[in-house]
DSSP file (Angstrom, degrees, kcal/mol; ACC not computed):
  #  RESIDUE AA STRUCTURE BP1 BP2  ACC     N-H-->O    O-->H-N    N-H-->O    O-->H-N    TCO  KAPPA ALPHA  PHI   PSI    X-CA   Y-CA   Z-CA
    1    1 A M              0   0    0      0, 0.0     6,-0.2     0, 0.0     5,-0.0   0.000 360.0 360.0 360.0 144.9 -139.1    1.2   27.8
    2    2 A G    >   -     0   0    0      4,-1.7     3,-0.7     1,-0.1     6,-0.1  -0.155 360.0-101.7 -83.7 179.6 -138.5   -2.3   28.9
    3    3 A A  T 3  S+     0   0    0      1,-0.2    -1,-0.1     2,-0.1     0, 0.0   0.809 118.1  47.1 -73.9 -31.4 -137.0   -5.2   27.0
    4    4 A A  T 3  S-     0   0    0      2,-0.1    -1,-0.2     3,-0.0     3,-0.1   0.236 119.5-100.9 -98.5  13.4 -140.3   -6.9   26.2
    5    5 A G  S <  S+     0   0    0     -3,-0.7     2,-0.2     1,-0.3    -2,-0.1   0.479  80.1 135.6  83.4   3.1 -142.1   -3.8   25.1
    6    6 A A        -     0   0    0      1,-0.1    -4,-1.7    -5,-0.0    -1,-0.3  -0.515  62.5-102.3 -80.8 152.4 -143.9   -3.4   28.4
    7    7 A K        -     0   0    0     -2,-0.2    -1,-0.1    -6,-0.2     3,-0.1  -0.517  32.8-122.2 -75.7 139.0 -144.1    0.0   29.9
    8    8 A E        -     0   0    0     -2,-0.2     2,-0.1     1,-0.1    -1,-0.1  -0.526  37.5 -96.6 -75.7 147.1 -141.8    0.6   32.8
    9    9 A P        -     0   0    0      0, 0.0     2,-0.4     0, 0.0    -1,-0.1  -0.408  42.9-111.9 -65.6 141.4 -143.5    1.5   35.9
   10   10 A R        -     0   0    0     -2,-0.1     3,-0.1    -3,-0.1    -3,-0.0  -0.575  29.7-150.5 -79.8 130.7 -143.6    5.2   36.4
   11   11 A L        -     0   0    0     -2,-0.4     5,-0.1     1,-0.1    -1,-0.0  -0.645  31.3 -88.9 -95.6 155.2 -141.4    6.6   39.2
   12   12 A P    >>  -     0   0    0      0, 0.0     4,-2.4     0, 0.0     3,-0.6  -0.285  52.5 -95.5 -58.4 154.7 -142.2    9.7   41.2
   13   13 A G  H 3> S+     0   0    0      1,-0.3     4,-1.7     2,-0.2     5,-0.2   0.788 120.4  42.4 -43.9 -51.5 -140.7   12.8   39.6
   14   14 A G  H 3> S+     0   0    0      2,-0.2     4,-2.1     1,-0.2    -1,-0.3   0.864 114.4  50.1 -71.1 -36.7 -137.5   13.1   41.6
   15   15 A A  H <> S+     0   0    0     -3,-0.6     4,-2.8     2,-0.2    -2,-0.2   0.899 109.3  51.5 -70.1 -39.7 -136.7    9.4   41.5
   16   16 A W  H  X S+     0   0    0     -4,-2.4     4,-2.5     1,-0.2    -1,-0.2   0.923 111.3  47.2 -63.4 -42.4 -137.2    9.2   37.7
   17   17 A L  H  X S+     0   0    0     -4,-1.7     4,-2.6    -5,-0.2    -1,-0.2   0.883 111.9  50.7 -65.2 -40.4 -134.8   12.2   37.2
   18   18 A E  H  X S+     0   0    0     -4,-2.1     4,-2.6     2,-0.2    -1,-0.2   0.914 110.3  49.8 -64.4 -41.7 -132.3   10.6   39.5
   19   19 A K  H  X S+     0   0    0     -4,-2.8     4,-2.8     2,-0.2    -2,-0.2   0.916 111.7  48.5 -63.3 -42.7 -132.5    7.4   37.6
   20   20 A E  H  X S+     0   0    0     -4,-2.5     4,-2.9     2,-0.2    -2,-0.2   0.902 112.5  48.5 -62.4 -43.2 -132.0    9.3   34.3
   21   21 A N  H  X S+     0   0    0     -4,-2.6     4,-2.8     2,-0.2    -2,-0.2   0.905 112.3  48.5 -64.5 -41.5 -129.1   11.1   35.8
   22   22 A T  H  X S+     0   0    0     -4,-2.6     4,-2.9     2,-0.2    -2,-0.2   0.929 114.3  45.5 -65.0 -44.7 -127.6    7.9   37.1
   23   23 A Q  H  X S+     0   0    0     -4,-2.8     4,-2.7     2,-0.2    -2,-0.2   0.913 114.7  48.1 -64.8 -41.2 -128.1    6.2   33.7
   24   24 A H  H  X S+     0   0    0     -4,-2.9     4,-2.9     2,-0.2    -2,-0.2   0.906 112.3  49.5 -64.1 -41.5 -126.7    9.2   31.9
   25   25 A S  H  X S+     0   0    0     -4,-2.8     4,-2.8     2,-0.2    -2,-0.2   0.924 112.8  46.5 -63.8 -45.0 -123.8    9.3   34.3
   26   26 A F  H  X S+     0   0    0     -4,-2.9     4,-2.7     2,-0.2    -2,-0.2   0.897 113.1  50.6 -62.2 -39.9 -123.1    5.5   33.7
   27   27 A S  H  X S+     0   0    0     -4,-2.7     4,-2.5     2,-0.2    -2,-0.2   0.923 112.5  45.2 -64.5 -45.3 -123.5    6.1   30.0
   28   28 A N  H  X S+     0   0    0     -4,-2.9     4,-2.8     2,-0.2    -2,-0.2   0.917 114.2  49.0 -65.6 -42.6 -121.0    9.0   30.0
   29   29 A E  H  X S+     0   0    0     -4,-2.8     4,-2.9     2,-0.2    -2,-0.2   0.901 111.9  49.2 -63.5 -40.4 -118.6    7.0   32.2
   30   30 A A  H  X S+     0   0    0     -4,-2.7     4,-2.6     2,-0.2    -2,-0.2   0.908 112.5  47.8 -64.7 -41.7 -118.8    4.0   29.9
   31   31 A K  H  X S+     0   0    0     -4,-2.5     4,-2.6     2,-0.2    -2,-0.2   0.912 113.1  48.6 -64.5 -41.2 -118.2    6.2   26.9
   32   32 A T  H  X S+     0   0    0     -4,-2.8     4,-2.9     2,-0.2    -2,-0.2   0.928 113.9  45.7 -63.8 -45.7 -115.2    7.8   28.7
   33   33 A R  H  X S+     0   0    0     -4,-2.9     4,-2.9     2,-0.2    -1,-0.2   0.887 112.7  50.5 -66.0 -38.1 -113.8    4.5   29.6
   34   34 A A  H  X S+     0   0    0     -4,-2.6     4,-2.4     2,-0.2    -2,-0.2   0.917 112.5  47.1 -64.8 -42.1 -114.4    3.1   26.2
   35   35 A L  H  X S+     0   0    0     -4,-2.6     4,-2.7     2,-0.2    -2,-0.2   0.916 113.2  48.6 -65.1 -42.7 -112.6    6.1   24.7
   36   36 A Q  H  X S+     0   0    0     -4,-2.9     4,-3.0     2,-0.2    -2,-0.2   0.913 112.3  48.7 -63.2 -42.1 -109.8    5.7   27.2
   37   37 A A  H  X S+     0   0    0     -4,-2.9     4,-2.6     2,-0.2    -2,-0.2   0.901 111.9  49.4 -63.9 -40.1 -109.5    2.0   26.4
   38   38 A Q  H  X S+     0   0    0     -4,-2.4     4,-2.4     2,-0.2    -2,-0.2   0.912 112.9  46.8 -65.3 -42.0 -109.5    2.8   22.7
   39   39 A Q  H  X S+     0   0    0     -4,-2.7     4,-2.8     2,-0.2    -2,-0.2   0.915 112.9  49.3 -64.7 -43.1 -106.8    5.5   23.2
   40   40 A K  H  X S+     0   0    0     -4,-3.0     4,-2.9     2,-0.2     5,-0.2   0.909 111.0  50.2 -62.5 -41.5 -104.8    3.1   25.3
   41   41 A E  H  X S+     0   0    0     -4,-2.6     4,-2.7     2,-0.2    -2,-0.2   0.905 111.3  48.5 -62.9 -41.5 -105.1    0.4   22.6
   42   42 A Q  H  X S+     0   0    0     -4,-2.4     4,-2.8     2,-0.2    -2,-0.2   0.907 112.3  49.0 -64.6 -41.5 -104.0    2.9   20.0
   43   43 A E  H  X S+     0   0    0     -4,-2.8     4,-3.0     2,-0.2    -2,-0.2   0.934 113.8  45.5 -62.0 -46.6 -101.0    3.9   22.2
   44   44 A L  H  X S+     0   0    0     -4,-2.9     4,-3.0     2,-0.2    -2,-0.2   0.899 113.2  50.1 -65.4 -40.0 -100.0    0.3   22.8
   45   45 A T  H  X S+     0   0    0     -4,-2.7     4,-2.4    -5,-0.2    -2,-0.2   0.932 113.4  46.2 -62.2 -45.0 -100.5   -0.5   19.1
   46   46 A Q  H  X S+     0   0    0     -4,-2.8     4,-2.4     2,-0.2    -2,-0.2   0.918 114.0  47.9 -63.5 -43.4  -98.3    2.4   18.2
   47   47 A K  H  X S+     0   0    0     -4,-3.0     4,-2.7     2,-0.2    -2,-0.2   0.906 111.7  50.5 -63.4 -42.0  -95.7    1.5   20.8
   48   48 A M  H  X S+     0   0    0     -4,-3.0     4,-2.7     2,-0.2    -2,-0.2   0.899 110.4  49.6 -63.3 -40.5  -95.7   -2.1   19.6
   49   49 A Q  H  X S+     0   0    0     -4,-2.4     4,-2.5     2,-0.2    -2,-0.2   0.904 111.7  48.8 -64.3 -40.7  -95.2   -0.9   16.0
   50   50 A Q  H  X S+     0   0    0     -4,-2.4     4,-2.8     2,-0.2    -2,-0.2   0.915 112.5  48.0 -63.8 -42.0  -92.3    1.3   17.1
   51   51 A M  H  X S+     0   0    0     -4,-2.7     4,-2.9     2,-0.2    -2,-0.2   0.898 111.9  49.6 -66.1 -40.0  -90.8   -1.7   19.0
   52   52 A E  H  X S+     0   0    0     -4,-2.7     4,-2.9     2,-0.2    -2,-0.2   0.906 112.1  48.3 -64.1 -40.8  -91.3   -3.9   16.0
   53   53 A A  H  X S+     0   0    0     -4,-2.5     4,-2.5     2,-0.2    -2,-0.2   0.924 113.5  46.8 -64.6 -43.6  -89.6   -1.3   13.7
   54   54 A Q  H  X S+     0   0    0     -4,-2.8     4,-2.8     2,-0.2    -2,-0.2   0.910 112.8  50.4 -64.1 -41.0  -86.8   -1.0   16.2
   55   55 A H  H  X S+     0   0    0     -4,-2.9     4,-3.1     2,-0.2    -2,-0.2   0.930 110.7  48.6 -60.5 -46.6  -86.5   -4.8   16.4
   56   56 A D  H  X S+     0   0    0     -4,-2.9     4,-2.5     1,-0.2    -2,-0.2   0.907 112.6  48.7 -60.9 -41.4  -86.4   -5.0   12.6
   57   57 A K  H  X S+     0   0    0     -4,-2.5     4,-2.6     2,-0.2    -2,-0.2   0.928 112.7  47.6 -63.6 -45.0  -83.7   -2.3   12.5
   58   58 A T  H  X S+     0   0    0     -4,-2.8     4,-2.8     2,-0.2    -2,-0.2   0.912 111.6  50.2 -62.9 -43.4  -81.7   -4.1   15.2
   59   59 A V  H  X S+     0   0    0     -4,-3.1     4,-2.8     2,-0.2    -1,-0.2   0.918 111.5  49.0 -60.7 -43.6  -82.0   -7.4   13.5
   60   60 A Y  H  X S+     0   0    0     -4,-2.5     4,-2.5     2,-0.2    -2,-0.2   0.926 112.7  47.4 -61.5 -44.9  -80.8   -5.8   10.2
   61   61 A E  H  X S+     0   0    0     -4,-2.6     4,-2.7     2,-0.2    -2,-0.2   0.907 113.5  47.6 -63.9 -41.6  -77.9   -4.2   11.9
   62   62 A L  H  X S+     0   0    0     -4,-2.8     4,-3.0     2,-0.2    -2,-0.2   0.903 111.8  50.0 -67.0 -40.4  -76.9   -7.4   13.7
   63   63 A D  H  X S+     0   0    0     -4,-2.8     4,-2.5     2,-0.2    -2,-0.2   0.915 112.3  48.3 -61.3 -42.3  -77.2   -9.4   10.4
   64   64 A S  H  X S+     0   0    0     -4,-2.5     4,-2.4     2,-0.2    -2,-0.2   0.925 113.2  47.0 -63.8 -44.8  -75.0   -6.8    8.7
   65   65 A L  H  X S+     0   0    0     -4,-2.7     4,-2.7     2,-0.2    -2,-0.2   0.911 112.0  50.6 -62.9 -43.2  -72.5   -7.0   11.6
   66   66 A L  H  X S+     0   0    0     -4,-3.0     4,-2.7     2,-0.2    -2,-0.2   0.906 110.4  49.8 -61.9 -42.4  -72.5  -10.8   11.5
   67   67 A S  H  X S+     0   0    0     -4,-2.5     4,-2.3     2,-0.2    -1,-0.2   0.919 111.6  48.5 -63.0 -43.1  -72.0  -10.7    7.7
   68   68 A S  H  X S+     0   0    0     -4,-2.4     4,-2.6     1,-0.2    -2,-0.2   0.913 112.2  49.0 -62.4 -42.8  -69.0   -8.3    8.1
   69   69 A Q  H  X S+     0   0    0     -4,-2.7     4,-3.0     2,-0.2    -2,-0.2   0.905 110.0  51.0 -65.3 -40.8  -67.6  -10.5   10.9
   70   70 A N  H  X S+     0   0    0     -4,-2.7     4,-2.3     2,-0.2    -1,-0.2   0.899 111.3  48.3 -63.3 -40.0  -67.9  -13.6    8.7
   71   71 A T  H  X S+     0   0    0     -4,-2.3     4,-2.2     2,-0.2    -2,-0.2   0.931 112.9  48.0 -63.4 -45.2  -66.2  -11.8    5.9
   72   72 A F  H  X S+     0   0    0     -4,-2.6     4,-2.6     1,-0.2    -2,-0.2   0.914 111.1  50.7 -62.0 -43.8  -63.4  -10.7    8.2
   73   73 A I  H  X S+     0   0    0     -4,-3.0     4,-2.6     1,-0.2    -1,-0.2   0.900 109.1  51.8 -61.8 -41.0  -63.1  -14.2    9.6
   74   74 A S  H  X S+     0   0    0     -4,-2.3     4,-2.4     2,-0.2    -1,-0.2   0.919 110.6  47.7 -61.7 -43.3  -62.8  -15.7    6.1
   75   75 A K  H  X S+     0   0    0     -4,-2.2     4,-2.7     1,-0.2    -2,-0.2   0.908 111.7  50.5 -63.8 -41.5  -60.0  -13.2    5.3
   76   76 A L  H  X S+     0   0    0     -4,-2.6     4,-2.7     2,-0.2    -2,-0.2   0.896 109.7  50.6 -63.4 -39.8  -58.2  -14.0    8.5
   77   77 A K  H  X S+     0   0    0     -4,-2.6     4,-2.5     2,-0.2    -2,-0.2   0.923 111.2  48.3 -63.8 -43.6  -58.5  -17.7    7.8
   78   78 A E  H  X S+     0   0    0     -4,-2.4     4,-2.4     2,-0.2    -2,-0.2   0.943 113.5  46.8 -60.4 -47.4  -57.0  -17.2    4.3
   79   79 A E  H  X S+     0   0    0     -4,-2.7     4,-2.8     1,-0.2    -2,-0.2   0.897 111.0  52.7 -61.7 -40.6  -54.2  -15.1    5.7
   80   80 A C  H  X S+     0   0    0     -4,-2.7     4,-2.6     2,-0.2    -1,-0.2   0.916 109.3  48.7 -62.5 -43.6  -53.6  -17.7    8.4
   81   81 A C  H  X S+     0   0    0     -4,-2.5     4,-2.2     2,-0.2    -2,-0.2   0.912 112.0  49.1 -63.0 -42.1  -53.3  -20.4    5.7
   82   82 A I  H  X S+     0   0    0     -4,-2.4     4,-2.3     1,-0.2    -2,-0.2   0.937 113.6  46.0 -61.9 -46.7  -50.9  -18.3    3.7
   83   83 A L  H  X S+     0   0    0     -4,-2.8     4,-2.8     1,-0.2    -2,-0.2   0.869 110.3  53.7 -65.5 -36.4  -48.8  -17.6    6.8
   84   84 A A  H  X S+     0   0    0     -4,-2.6     4,-2.5     2,-0.2    -1,-0.2   0.910 109.8  48.1 -64.3 -41.2  -48.8  -21.3    7.8
   85   85 A K  H  X S+     0   0    0     -4,-2.2     4,-2.5     2,-0.2    -2,-0.2   0.910 112.5  48.5 -65.3 -41.4  -47.5  -22.3    4.4
   86   86 A K  H  X S+     0   0    0     -4,-2.3     4,-2.9     2,-0.2     5,-0.2   0.929 112.1  49.0 -63.0 -44.1  -44.8  -19.6    4.5
   87   87 A L  H  X S+     0   0    0     -4,-2.8     4,-2.8     1,-0.2    -2,-0.2   0.906 111.0  50.2 -61.6 -41.9  -43.8  -20.8    8.0
   88   88 A E  H  X S+     0   0    0     -4,-2.5     4,-2.4     2,-0.2    -1,-0.2   0.919 112.4  47.2 -62.0 -43.8  -43.7  -24.4    6.8
   89   89 A S  H  X S+     0   0    0     -4,-2.5     4,-2.6     2,-0.2    -2,-0.2   0.930 113.9  46.5 -63.7 -46.3  -41.5  -23.4    3.9
   90   90 A I  H  X S+     0   0    0     -4,-2.9     4,-2.8     2,-0.2    -2,-0.2   0.897 112.1  51.7 -64.1 -40.4  -39.2  -21.3    6.0
   91   91 A T  H  X S+     0   0    0     -4,-2.8     4,-2.6    -5,-0.2    -1,-0.2   0.927 111.4  46.6 -62.6 -44.8  -39.0  -24.1    8.6
   92   92 A E  H  X S+     0   0    0     -4,-2.4     4,-2.4     2,-0.2    -2,-0.2   0.917 112.9  49.7 -63.6 -42.9  -38.1  -26.7    6.0
   93   93 A K  H  X S+     0   0    0     -4,-2.6     4,-2.6     1,-0.2    -2,-0.2   0.919 112.3  48.2 -61.6 -43.5  -35.5  -24.3    4.5
   94   94 A N  H  X S+     0   0    0     -4,-2.8     4,-3.0     2,-0.2    -2,-0.2   0.892 110.1  51.4 -65.8 -39.6  -34.0  -23.7    7.9
   95   95 A R  H  X S+     0   0    0     -4,-2.6     4,-2.5     2,-0.2    -1,-0.2   0.924 111.7  47.5 -62.1 -42.8  -33.9  -27.5    8.7
   96   96 A S  H  X S+     0   0    0     -4,-2.4     4,-2.5     2,-0.2    -2,-0.2   0.922 113.5  47.7 -62.7 -44.5  -32.1  -28.1    5.4
   97   97 A E  H  X S+     0   0    0     -4,-2.6     4,-2.9     2,-0.2    -2,-0.2   0.903 111.4  50.5 -63.9 -41.9  -29.7  -25.2    6.1
   98   98 A I  H  X S+     0   0    0     -4,-3.0     4,-2.5     2,-0.2    -1,-0.2   0.906 110.7  49.5 -63.2 -41.8  -29.1  -26.5    9.7
   99   99 A S  H  X S+     0   0    0     -4,-2.5     4,-2.2     2,-0.2    -2,-0.2   0.932 112.9  46.8 -62.1 -45.8  -28.4  -30.0    8.3
  100  100 A K  H  X S+     0   0    0     -4,-2.5     4,-2.5     1,-0.2    -2,-0.2   0.924 113.9  47.4 -61.7 -45.6  -26.0  -28.6    5.7
  101  101 A L  H  X S+     0   0    0     -4,-2.9     4,-2.9     1,-0.2    -1,-0.2   0.866 109.6  53.9 -65.9 -35.7  -24.2  -26.4    8.3
  102  102 A S  H  X S+     0   0    0     -4,-2.5     4,-2.5     2,-0.2    -1,-0.2   0.916 110.1  47.1 -63.9 -41.9  -24.0  -29.4   10.7
  103  103 A Q  H  X S+     0   0    0     -4,-2.2     4,-2.4     2,-0.2    -2,-0.2   0.927 113.8  47.4 -64.3 -44.6  -22.3  -31.5    8.0
  104  104 A E  H  X S+     0   0    0     -4,-2.5     4,-2.8     2,-0.2    -2,-0.2   0.904 111.8  51.0 -63.1 -40.8  -19.9  -28.6    7.2
  105  105 A N  H  X S+     0   0    0     -4,-2.9     4,-2.8     2,-0.2    -2,-0.2   0.922 110.2  48.8 -62.5 -44.6  -19.2  -28.1   10.9
  106  106 A K  H  X S+     0   0    0     -4,-2.5     4,-2.6     2,-0.2    -2,-0.2   0.918 112.2  49.2 -61.0 -43.5  -18.4  -31.8   11.3
  107  107 A Y  H  X S+     0   0    0     -4,-2.4     4,-2.6     2,-0.2    -2,-0.2   0.931 113.0  46.5 -61.4 -46.4  -16.1  -31.7    8.3
  108  108 A V  H  X S+     0   0    0     -4,-2.8     4,-2.7     2,-0.2    -2,-0.2   0.893 112.1  50.8 -65.1 -39.7  -14.3  -28.6    9.6
  109  109 A C  H  X S+     0   0    0     -4,-2.8     4,-2.6     2,-0.2    -1,-0.2   0.919 111.1  48.5 -64.3 -42.9  -14.0  -30.1   13.1
  110  110 A D  H  X S+     0   0    0     -4,-2.6     4,-2.6     2,-0.2    -2,-0.2   0.926 113.3  47.6 -60.5 -45.2  -12.5  -33.3   11.6
  111  111 A R  H  X S+     0   0    0     -4,-2.6     4,-3.0     2,-0.2    -2,-0.2   0.907 111.5  50.6 -62.7 -41.7  -10.1  -31.3    9.5
  112  112 A L  H  X S+     0   0    0     -4,-2.7     4,-2.9     2,-0.2     5,-0.2   0.921 110.7  48.9 -62.0 -44.3   -9.1  -29.2   12.6
  113  113 A E  H  X S+     0   0    0     -4,-2.6     4,-2.4     2,-0.2    -2,-0.2   0.920 114.2  45.3 -62.4 -44.0   -8.5  -32.4   14.6
  114  114 A K  H  X S+     0   0    0     -4,-2.6     4,-2.8     2,-0.2    -2,-0.2   0.910 114.3  48.8 -65.2 -41.9   -6.4  -33.9   11.8
  115  115 A T  H  X S+     0   0    0     -4,-3.0     4,-2.7     2,-0.2    -2,-0.2   0.898 111.5  49.6 -65.9 -39.6   -4.5  -30.6   11.3
  116  116 A Q  H  X S+     0   0    0     -4,-2.9     4,-2.7     2,-0.2    -1,-0.2   0.914 112.0  48.5 -64.2 -42.3   -3.9  -30.3   15.1
  117  117 A K  H  X S+     0   0    0     -4,-2.4     4,-2.3     2,-0.2    -2,-0.2   0.931 113.2  47.1 -62.9 -44.8   -2.6  -33.8   15.1
  118  118 A R  H  X S+     0   0    0     -4,-2.8     4,-2.8     2,-0.2    -2,-0.2   0.893 111.5  52.0 -62.7 -40.1   -0.3  -33.2   12.1
  119  119 A N  H  X S+     0   0    0     -4,-2.7     4,-2.7     2,-0.2    -2,-0.2   0.920 109.2  49.3 -61.9 -44.4    0.8  -29.9   13.8
  120  120 A D  H  X S+     0   0    0     -4,-2.7     4,-2.4     2,-0.2    -2,-0.2   0.910 112.1  48.9 -61.4 -41.7    1.7  -31.9   17.0
  121  121 A E  H  X S+     0   0    0     -4,-2.3     4,-2.6     2,-0.2    -2,-0.2   0.924 113.1  46.6 -63.2 -44.7    3.6  -34.5   14.9
  122  122 A L  H  X S+     0   0    0     -4,-2.8     4,-2.6     2,-0.2    -2,-0.2   0.882 111.1  52.3 -65.9 -37.6    5.5  -31.7   13.1
  123  123 A E  H  X S+     0   0    0     -4,-2.7     4,-2.4     2,-0.2    -1,-0.2   0.922 110.8  47.4 -63.9 -42.9    6.2  -29.9   16.3
  124  124 A E  H  X S+     0   0    0     -4,-2.4     4,-2.8     2,-0.2    -2,-0.2   0.917 112.5  49.6 -63.1 -43.2    7.6  -33.2   17.8
  125  125 A Q  H  X S+     0   0    0     -4,-2.6     4,-3.0     1,-0.2    -2,-0.2   0.901 109.9  51.8 -61.3 -39.6    9.7  -33.7   14.7
  126  126 A C  H  X S+     0   0    0     -4,-2.6     4,-2.6     2,-0.2    -2,-0.2   0.910 110.4  47.8 -63.6 -42.9   11.0  -30.2   14.9
  127  127 A I  H  X S+     0   0    0     -4,-2.4     4,-2.3     2,-0.2    -2,-0.2   0.935 114.3  46.2 -63.1 -45.8   12.0  -30.7   18.5
  128  128 A Q  H  X S+     0   0    0     -4,-2.8     4,-2.8     2,-0.2    -2,-0.2   0.893 112.1  51.5 -64.1 -38.8   13.7  -34.0   17.7
  129  129 A H  H  X S+     0   0    0     -4,-3.0     4,-2.8     1,-0.2    -1,-0.2   0.910 109.3  50.7 -63.3 -41.5   15.4  -32.3   14.7
  130  130 A G  H  X S+     0   0    0     -4,-2.6     4,-2.6     2,-0.2    -2,-0.2   0.909 111.5  47.4 -62.8 -41.5   16.6  -29.5   17.0
  131  131 A R  H  X S+     0   0    0     -4,-2.3     4,-2.8     2,-0.2    -2,-0.2   0.928 113.1  48.4 -64.2 -45.0   18.1  -32.1   19.4
  132  132 A M  H  X S+     0   0    0     -4,-2.8     4,-2.8     1,-0.2    -2,-0.2   0.905 111.4  50.8 -61.4 -40.3   19.7  -33.9   16.5
  133  133 A H  H  X S+     0   0    0     -4,-2.8     4,-2.6     2,-0.2    -2,-0.2   0.920 110.3  48.9 -63.5 -43.7   21.0  -30.7   15.2
  134  134 A D  H  X S+     0   0    0     -4,-2.6     4,-2.6     2,-0.2    -2,-0.2   0.923 112.4  48.4 -61.7 -43.6   22.4  -29.8   18.7
  135  135 A K  H  X S+     0   0    0     -4,-2.8     4,-3.1     1,-0.2    -2,-0.2   0.913 112.3  48.6 -62.0 -42.6   24.0  -33.3   18.9
  136  136 A M  H  X S+     0   0    0     -4,-2.8     4,-3.3     2,-0.2    -1,-0.2   0.883 110.4  51.9 -66.5 -37.0   25.5  -32.9   15.4
  137  137 A K  H  X S+     0   0    0     -4,-2.6     4,-2.9     2,-0.2     5,-0.2   0.936 112.8  44.7 -63.0 -45.5   26.9  -29.5   16.4
  138  138 A L  H  X S+     0   0    0     -4,-2.6     4,-2.8     2,-0.2    -2,-0.2   0.929 115.7  47.4 -62.6 -44.1   28.5  -30.9   19.5
  139  139 A S  H  X S+     0   0    0     -4,-3.1     4,-2.7     1,-0.2    -2,-0.2   0.912 112.5  49.4 -64.0 -41.2   29.8  -33.8   17.5
  140  140 A H  H  X S+     0   0    0     -4,-3.3     4,-2.7     2,-0.2    -2,-0.2   0.902 112.0  48.1 -65.1 -41.6   31.0  -31.5   14.8
  141  141 A K  H  X S+     0   0    0     -4,-2.9     4,-3.0     2,-0.2     5,-0.2   0.909 112.4  49.6 -63.3 -41.9   32.8  -29.3   17.4
  142  142 A S  H  X S+     0   0    0     -4,-2.8     4,-2.7    -5,-0.2    -2,-0.2   0.932 111.8  48.1 -62.5 -43.8   34.3  -32.3   18.9
  143  143 A N  H  X S+     0   0    0     -4,-2.7     4,-2.8     2,-0.2    -2,-0.2   0.911 112.3  48.8 -63.6 -42.0   35.5  -33.5   15.6
  144  144 A L  H  X S+     0   0    0     -4,-2.7     4,-3.2     2,-0.2     5,-0.2   0.909 112.6  48.1 -64.3 -42.3   36.9  -30.0   14.7
  145  145 A L  H  X S+     0   0    0     -4,-3.0     4,-2.8     2,-0.2    -2,-0.2   0.905 112.7  48.8 -64.6 -40.6   38.7  -29.9   18.1
  146  146 A L  H  X S+     0   0    0     -4,-2.7     4,-2.6    -5,-0.2    -2,-0.2   0.924 114.1  45.6 -64.0 -44.4   40.0  -33.4   17.5
  147  147 A I  H  X S+     0   0    0     -4,-2.8     4,-2.7     2,-0.2    -2,-0.2   0.924 114.5  48.3 -65.6 -43.4   41.2  -32.5   14.0
  148  148 A A  H  X S+     0   0    0     -4,-3.2     4,-2.0     1,-0.2    -2,-0.2   0.908 112.3  49.3 -63.7 -40.1   42.7  -29.2   15.3
  149  149 A S  H  X S+     0   0    0     -4,-2.8     4,-1.7     2,-0.2    -2,-0.2   0.901 113.0  46.6 -66.2 -41.5   44.4  -31.1   18.1
  150  150 A E  H  X S+     0   0    0     -4,-2.6     4,-1.8     1,-0.2    -2,-0.2   0.863 111.7  51.8 -67.9 -37.5   45.8  -33.7   15.7
  151  151 A A  H  X S+     0   0    0     -4,-2.7     4,-0.9     2,-0.2    -2,-0.2   0.882 109.0  49.7 -67.7 -36.5   46.9  -31.0   13.3
  152  152 A A  H  < S+     0   0    0     -4,-2.0     3,-0.2     1,-0.2    -1,-0.2   0.854 109.1  53.2 -70.4 -35.0   48.7  -29.2   16.1
  153  153 A D  H  < S+     0   0    0     -4,-1.7    -1,-0.2     1,-0.2    -2,-0.2   0.859 106.9  52.9 -67.9 -34.1   50.3  -32.5   17.0
  154  154 A L  H  <        0   0    0     -4,-1.8    -1,-0.2     1,-0.3    -2,-0.2   0.707 360.0 360.0 -76.0 -21.4   51.5  -32.9   13.5
  155  155 A L     <        0   0    0     -4,-0.9    -1,-0.3    -3,-0.2    -2,-0.2   0.417 360.0 360.0 -92.1 360.0   53.1  -29.6   13.3
C-alpha cells in the first residue's frame, strides 16, 4: 500500500516477489546494521565508562601522591629550618670561639716576644758577667802573684 492510501500498481508475479525479497533484504540489512550500531554504541559506552573509571582511579591516586608529597615537603621544610637554626647557632658559637682564641693567641705571642726579649737581655748579661768574672779572675791572679812576689821579697 502507498502512502496516500492508493493501491499500488500490481506487478507481474515474478517482479512483485523480487520486489518483496529486495524490500525484505533491505529490511533485514537495516535491522542488522541497526543492531550492529546499537552493539557498537553499547561497546563504546562501556569502554567510555571503563576509561572514566580508570581516569577517576588515576586522579585519586595522583591526588593521594600529591598529598603525600606535600606532606613530605612540609616535613623537609621544617627539618631544613631546624637545621638552619642549628647551623646558625654553631656558626655564631664558632665565631665567638675563634675570636676568643685569636685574642688568647695574640696575648701568648706578645708574652713570647717579651719573654724572648728578656731571655736575650739575660743571656747578654750572663755573657757580660762571665767576661767580668774572667777579668776579675785574671785581676785576682795578678794580685795574688803580686802579693806572693812581694811576700817573697820580704822574706
